[in-house]
C-alpha positions as CSV (number, residue, x, y, z in Angstrom):
1,M,-30.0,-47.6,-23.8
2,H,-30.5,-48.6,-27.4
3,K,-34.1,-48.7,-27.4
4,L,-34.3,-45.2,-26.2
5,F,-31.4,-43.9,-28.9
6,F,-33.6,-46.3,-32.3
7,S,-36.5,-44.2,-30.4
8,L,-34.8,-40.8,-31.0
9,L,-33.3,-42.1,-34.8
10,F,-37.1,-43.1,-35.3
11,T,-38.2,-39.5,-34.0
12,G,-35.5,-37.3,-36.0
13,A,-36.1,-39.6,-39.2
14,T,-40.0,-38.7,-39.4
15,V,-39.5,-35.4,-38.5
16,G,-37.1,-35.2,-41.1
17,L,-39.4,-36.8,-44.0
18,S,-42.6,-35.6,-42.7
19,G,-41.3,-31.6,-43.7
20,T,-40.0,-33.1,-47.1
21,A,-43.6,-32.0,-48.5
22,L,-43.1,-29.0,-46.6
23,A,-40.1,-28.1,-48.3
24,Q,-39.8,-29.6,-51.3
25,R,-38.0,-26.0,-53.1
26,N,-35.5,-26.3,-50.0
27,V,-33.4,-29.5,-51.1
28,S,-31.1,-29.5,-51.8
29,L,-28.2,-33.0,-52.6
30,G,-24.5,-33.2,-51.7
31,L,-21.0,-35.3,-51.1
32,K,-18.8,-35.0,-48.8
33,A,-15.3,-36.5,-48.1
34,G,-12.0,-35.9,-45.6
35,A,-10.1,-36.4,-43.1
36,S,-10.6,-37.7,-39.7
37,L,-8.6,-38.1,-36.9
38,S,-10.2,-41.8,-34.6
39,N,-9.1,-42.6,-30.9
40,L,-10.7,-45.0,-29.0
41,V,-11.4,-43.8,-24.9
42,G,-12.8,-46.1,-21.7
43,K,-11.1,-47.0,-18.9
44,D,-9.8,-49.5,-21.4
45,A,-8.6,-47.3,-23.9
46,K,-5.7,-45.3,-22.4
47,P,-2.7,-46.9,-24.0
48,Y,-4.2,-45.5,-27.4
49,K,-3.1,-42.8,-30.0
50,D,-4.8,-41.3,-32.7
51,I,-4.8,-42.5,-36.0
52,V,-5.7,-41.3,-39.3
53,G,-8.9,-41.6,-41.2
54,F,-11.3,-40.5,-43.6
55,Q,-14.6,-40.3,-44.4
56,A,-16.8,-39.9,-47.3
57,G,-20.5,-40.4,-48.9
58,G,-23.8,-38.3,-49.4
59,F,-26.5,-36.3,-47.7
60,A,-29.4,-34.5,-48.4
61,N,-29.8,-31.7,-46.8
62,I,-34.0,-30.8,-45.8
63,G,-34.3,-26.8,-45.4
64,F,-37.8,-25.9,-42.3
65,T,-36.7,-22.4,-42.2
66,K,-34.0,-20.2,-43.1
67,L,-33.0,-21.2,-39.3
68,F,-32.8,-25.1,-39.0
69,A,-32.4,-27.9,-41.4
70,F,-32.2,-31.7,-41.0
71,Q,-29.6,-33.4,-43.0
72,P,-29.6,-36.9,-43.1
73,E,-26.1,-38.6,-44.6
74,I,-24.6,-41.8,-45.0
75,I,-21.5,-41.9,-45.0
76,Y,-18.1,-44.3,-45.4
77,S,-16.3,-44.0,-42.6
78,R,-12.1,-45.5,-40.9
79,K,-11.7,-45.2,-37.6
80,G,-9.9,-47.0,-34.9
81,A,-7.1,-46.1,-33.0
82,K,-2.9,-47.6,-32.2
83,L,-0.3,-49.4,-29.8
84,E,2.8,-48.7,-29.4
85,T,3.6,-51.0,-27.3
86,P,3.1,-53.8,-28.2
87,D,3.2,-52.7,-32.4
88,L,-0.2,-52.3,-32.8
89,T,-3.0,-51.2,-35.2
90,T,-7.0,-51.5,-35.1
91,R,-8.7,-50.4,-38.4
92,L,-12.5,-50.3,-37.9
93,D,-14.5,-49.3,-41.3
94,Y,-17.7,-48.7,-40.5
95,V,-21.2,-47.3,-42.6
96,D,-22.5,-44.5,-41.1
97,V,-26.1,-43.2,-41.0
98,P,-26.2,-39.8,-39.2
99,L,-29.0,-37.6,-38.4
100,A,-28.3,-34.3,-38.2
101,F,-30.2,-30.7,-37.1
102,H,-28.4,-27.8,-38.4
103,A,-29.2,-24.1,-37.0
104,N,-28.0,-22.1,-39.9
105,A,-26.9,-18.4,-39.9
106,G,-26.4,-17.6,-43.9
107,G,-24.1,-20.3,-45.2
108,L,-22.0,-20.8,-41.7
109,F,-24.0,-23.5,-39.5
110,F,-24.4,-25.4,-35.9
111,E,-24.6,-29.0,-36.0
112,A,-25.9,-31.9,-33.2
113,G,-28.3,-34.8,-33.9
114,P,-27.7,-39.0,-33.5
115,Q,-26.0,-41.5,-35.9
116,V,-25.6,-45.2,-35.9
117,G,-22.5,-47.0,-37.6
118,F,-22.7,-50.5,-39.1
119,L,-19.1,-52.5,-39.0
120,V,-17.9,-53.5,-42.2
121,S,-14.7,-54.5,-41.5
122,A,-12.2,-55.0,-38.1
123,K,-8.5,-55.5,-38.6
124,D,-5.5,-55.5,-36.6
125,K,-2.3,-54.7,-37.9
126,I,0.5,-56.2,-35.2
127,G,4.3,-55.6,-37.0
128,N,3.6,-56.1,-40.8
129,A,0.8,-58.8,-40.2
130,T,-2.5,-58.2,-40.5
131,V,-6.1,-60.2,-38.8
132,D,-9.4,-60.1,-39.5
133,V,-11.1,-59.3,-35.8
134,K,-14.7,-58.5,-36.8
135,D,-16.2,-61.7,-34.7
136,F,-14.6,-59.8,-31.7
137,Y,-16.6,-56.3,-32.2
138,N,-20.1,-55.0,-31.7
139,A,-22.5,-54.6,-35.5
140,V,-23.9,-51.7,-34.8
141,D,-22.5,-48.8,-32.9
142,F,-24.8,-46.2,-31.5
143,G,-23.5,-42.6,-31.1
144,Y,-23.6,-38.9,-31.3
145,L,-22.5,-35.5,-33.3
146,F,-21.9,-32.1,-33.5
147,G,-20.2,-30.3,-35.4
148,L,-20.0,-27.0,-37.6
149,G,-18.9,-25.1,-41.0
150,Y,-20.0,-23.5,-44.3
151,Q,-22.6,-24.8,-46.6
152,R,-24.7,-23.5,-48.6
153,K,-27.7,-25.2,-51.1
154,T,-24.8,-25.3,-53.9
155,G,-21.3,-25.3,-54.4
156,P,-18.5,-26.1,-52.1
157,G,-18.9,-26.4,-47.9
158,I,-16.4,-27.2,-45.2
159,G,-16.8,-28.6,-41.8
160,L,-15.5,-30.1,-38.8
161,R,-17.2,-32.6,-36.8
162,Y,-16.4,-34.8,-33.4
163,N,-18.2,-37.9,-33.2
164,G,-18.7,-39.9,-30.1
165,G,-19.7,-43.2,-29.5
166,F,-22.2,-44.4,-27.1
167,T,-21.4,-47.8,-26.6
168,N,-18.6,-50.0,-26.3
169,V,-17.2,-51.4,-29.5
170,R,-16.0,-54.3,-28.7
171,E,-18.0,-57.5,-27.7
172,A,-18.5,-58.5,-24.1
173,T,-16.0,-62.1,-23.3
174,T,-17.4,-64.6,-20.7
175,V,-14.9,-66.4,-19.3
176,G,-16.0,-68.9,-17.0
177,S,-19.6,-67.5,-15.2
178,T,-17.5,-64.5,-15.6
179,K,-19.1,-61.5,-18.5
180,Y,-16.3,-59.0,-19.1
181,Q,-17.0,-55.8,-21.0
182,E,-13.8,-54.1,-22.2
183,Q,-14.5,-49.9,-22.0
184,R,-13.3,-48.5,-25.5
185,R,-15.7,-46.4,-27.4
186,N,-15.2,-45.0,-30.9
187,S,-13.7,-41.1,-30.7
188,V,-13.7,-38.7,-33.8
189,F,-13.1,-36.1,-35.7
190,Q,-13.4,-34.9,-39.3
191,L,-12.3,-31.8,-41.1
192,Y,-14.6,-32.5,-44.4
193,A,-15.1,-30.4,-48.0
194,T,-18.9,-30.8,-49.6
195,F,-20.5,-30.4,-52.7
196,S,-23.9,-29.7,-52.6
197,F,-26.5,-29.1,-55.3
198,Q,-30.3,-28.5,-55.3
199,G,-32.2,-31.4,-55.5
200,R,-35.6,-30.2,-56.4
């Protein structure tokens, strides 16, 4: 799975970068920020509820034609979920690197692509106490994205995106000779605003 995912990431980055020279006059840079609704999904995540998070970062939009573009991003994103009994909230902060491929229709776009996230912080809040639990979580999160929105080469824009995880967020634990992997993956809806300006 990891080899396949890295192959997809490498292919996407190569396609995007190789097209940059051909699209130098059709490159825009931008900033984005917004709110998110995140949860954990999987057979071991049924008791969890949504929490509100955020994301903020930057992107480069590389247009190949009027219809298609490649948009790599670097995003700081807060994810997680909560339990009502016990009173537990898990907050997971990542630096995400989405590789989004856009299909454009005027200013409207549809997007899809792979994403890799690097864990920065993992904390459990139990009542009024906060515990660092980063050592129990995987350092890298592989996933995918799809969404839609409105974005021009310059000026403001808006978008709605879904991020899903391929990999479980927690590391496997070993008890005696038995290895146990909790089935919990990130699931995030993001609503965000963008501002683009001409790069070249």
